[in-house]
C-alpha positions as CSV (number, residue, x, y, z in Angstrom):
1,X,0.0,0.0,0.0
2,X,2.7,2.5,0.8
3,X,4.4,1.7,-2.5
4,X,1.3,2.8,-4.4
5,X,1.0,6.1,-2.4
6,X,4.7,6.9,-3.0
7,X,4.3,6.1,-6.7
8,X,1.2,8.3,-6.9
9,X,2.9,11.1,-5.0
10,X,6.0,10.9,-7.2
11,X,3.9,11.2,-10.4
12,X,2.0,14.1,-9.1
13,X,-1.2,12.2,-9.3
14,X,-4.5,13.6,-8.0
15,X,-4.9,11.2,-5.1
16,X,-1.7,12.4,-3.5
17,X,-2.2,16.1,-3.9
18,X,0.7,16.1,-6.3
19,X,3.9,18.1,-6.0
20,X,3.9,21.9,-6.6
21,X,6.1,21.5,-9.6
22,X,3.8,19.0,-11.2
23,X,0.8,21.2,-11.0
24,X,2.6,24.3,-12.3
25,X,3.9,22.4,-15.2
26,X,0.4,21.2,-16.1
27,X,-1.0,24.7,-15.9
28,X,1.7,26.1,-18.1
29,X,1.2,23.2,-20.5
30,X,-2.6,23.9,-20.7
31,X,-2.2,27.7,-21.3
32,X,0.5,27.4,-23.9
33,X,-1.9,26.3,-26.7
34,X,-4.3,29.1,-25.7
35,X,-1.5,31.6,-26.0
36,X,-0.3,30.2,-29.3
37,X,-3.9,30.3,-30.6
38,X,-4.2,33.9,-29.5
39,X,-1.0,34.9,-31.3
40,X,-2.1,33.1,-34.5
41,X,-5.5,34.8,-34.4
42,X,-3.9,38.2,-33.9
43,X,-1.6,37.6,-36.9
44,X,-4.6,36.6,-39.0
45,X,-6.6,39.7,-38.0
46,X,-3.6,41.9,-38.8
47,X,-3.6,40.4,-42.3
48,X,-7.3,41.2,-42.7
49,X,-7.0,44.9,-41.9
50,X,-7.7,47.3,-44.8
51,X,-4.8,48.3,-47.0
52,X,-2.5,51.0,-45.6
53,X,-2.2,52.3,-49.1
54,X,-4.7,55.1,-48.4
55,X,-2.5,57.9,-47.2
56,X,-4.2,61.3,-46.7
57,X,-2.1,62.5,-49.7
58,X,-0.8,61.1,-53.0
59,X,0.7,62.4,-56.2
60,X,-0.7,61.8,-59.7
61,X,-0.6,63.4,-63.1
62,X,-3.6,64.5,-65.1
63,X,-3.0,65.7,-68.7
64,X,0.7,66.3,-67.9
65,X,-0.1,68.4,-64.8
66,X,1.1,67.3,-61.3
67,X,-1.9,66.8,-59.0
68,X,-1.8,66.3,-55.2
69,X,-4.7,64.0,-54.5
70,X,-6.2,64.4,-51.0
71,X,-8.4,62.0,-49.1
72,X,-11.0,63.2,-46.7
73,X,-11.0,60.8,-43.8
74,X,-13.6,62.1,-41.4
75,X,-11.7,64.5,-39.2
76,X,-8.5,64.0,-41.1
77,X,-8.5,66.8,-43.6
78,X,-5.2,68.1,-44.9
79,X,-4.4,71.6,-43.6
80,X,-0.9,72.1,-44.9
81,X,0.8,70.8,-48.1
82,X,4.5,71.3,-49.0
83,X,6.8,70.2,-51.8
84,X,10.3,70.4,-50.5
85,X,13.8,69.9,-51.8
86,X,16.8,68.6,-49.9
87,X,18.3,72.2,-50.0
88,X,15.5,73.6,-47.9
89,X,13.6,75.2,-50.7
90,X,9.8,74.7,-50.6
91,X,6.5,75.4,-52.1
92,X,4.0,75.4,-49.2
93,X,0.3,76.2,-48.8
94,X,-1.9,76.4,-45.8
95,X,-5.7,75.9,-45.7
96,X,-6.4,78.2,-42.7
97,X,-10.1,78.5,-42.4
98,X,-10.9,77.6,-46.0
99,X,-12.8,74.6,-47.1
100,X,-11.0,71.3,-47.6
101,X,-10.5,70.3,-51.2
102,X,-10.1,66.9,-52.9
103,X,-7.2,67.8,-55.2
104,X,-4.6,70.5,-55.4
105,X,-2.8,71.2,-58.7
106,X,0.9,71.6,-57.8
107,X,2.0,75.2,-57.6
108,X,-1.5,76.6,-57.7
109,X,-3.2,77.8,-54.5
110,X,-6.9,76.7,-54.0
111,X,-9.4,79.4,-53.2
112,X,-9.1,80.6,-49.6
113,X,-5.8,78.8,-49.0
114,X,-2.6,80.8,-48.5
115,X,0.8,80.4,-50.0
116,X,3.4,80.5,-47.2
117,X,6.5,79.5,-49.2
118,X,7.1,80.0,-52.9
119,X,10.8,79.2,-53.5
120,X,10.1,77.5,-56.8
121,X,7.0,77.1,-59.1
122,X,7.9,74.0,-61.1
123,X,9.6,70.6,-60.7
124,X,13.1,70.3,-62.2
125,X,14.6,67.2,-63.8
126,X,17.0,65.2,-61.6
127,X,15.9,66.8,-58.3
128,X,14.7,64.8,-55.4
129,X,11.5,66.2,-53.8
130,X,9.4,65.4,-50.7
131,X,5.7,65.9,-50.5
132,X,4.8,66.6,-46.9
133,X,1.7,67.9,-45.1
134,X,-0.3,68.0,-41.9
135,X,-3.7,66.6,-41.2
136,X,-5.5,67.1,-37.9
137,X,-2.3,68.6,-36.5
138,X,-0.3,65.5,-37.2
139,X,2.4,65.1,-39.9
140,X,1.3,63.1,-42.9
141,X,3.7,60.5,-44.3
142,X,6.2,62.0,-46.6
143,X,6.4,60.9,-50.3
144,X,9.8,61.1,-51.8
145,X,9.7,61.5,-55.6
146,X,11.3,63.0,-58.7
147,X,9.7,64.4,-61.8
148,X,10.7,61.2,-63.6
149,X,8.9,59.0,-61.1
150,X,5.7,61.0,-61.8
151,X,6.2,60.7,-65.5
152,X,6.1,56.9,-65.2
153,X,2.7,57.0,-63.6
154,X,-0.2,55.6,-65.6
155,X,-3.5,57.5,-66.0
156,X,-5.1,55.7,-63.0
157,X,-2.1,55.5,-60.7
158,X,-1.2,57.4,-57.5
159,X,2.2,57.6,-55.8
160,X,1.9,57.3,-52.1
161,X,4.2,56.9,-49.1
162,X,5.3,53.3,-48.8
163,X,7.2,51.4,-46.1
164,X,10.7,52.5,-45.1
165,X,10.5,55.8,-46.9
166,X,10.1,54.3,-50.4
167,X,7.3,55.5,-52.5
168,X,4.6,53.1,-53.7
169,X,2.4,53.2,-56.7
170,X,-1.3,52.2,-56.2
171,X,-4.3,52.5,-58.4
172,X,-6.7,55.4,-57.8
173,X,-9.5,53.1,-56.5
174,X,-7.2,51.6,-53.9
175,X,-6.0,55.1,-52.9
176,X,-9.6,56.3,-52.4
177,X,-11.1,53.2,-50.7
178,X,-8.6,51.8,-48.3
179,X,-8.2,52.8,-44.6
180,X,-6.9,56.3,-44.0
181,X,-3.5,56.6,-42.4
182,X,-1.1,59.4,-41.8
């Protein structure tokens, strides 16, 4: 009889009350699959989120003219737009109290907006530019581009901020329909 009790006690069986280490190990073993399942579900949900392609701003060309396409995302309306060079030169406009617009033709100031920097009025060949802006007080993702990268765009394509600072080309429908991001 005592051999059976010692054996059950050693194995951590339920009749002996088990050892503390045996119970902890069992609990950890039972929760590990639940934690793994939660991580897998989180990964699957992250894969199902809307595309991050919809920035609040993008660049496109219409009939040879550079157009800054803007997305209205509820409270996220663009209030400042700037095209900047690495030398610190900029063309910048500010919405102030004017109405939000859907598009801005580069180097033209929409009605009611104010031009706050006017260091250049056209894009030059071989120059790196950055399109920046602000929406709801927060900076929008910068889009690095050249006039050549805009010339390569198709009629229904928009250049947006991509990952790691590299621009990304998306179609206009994706730009207008995916989740808004700064």
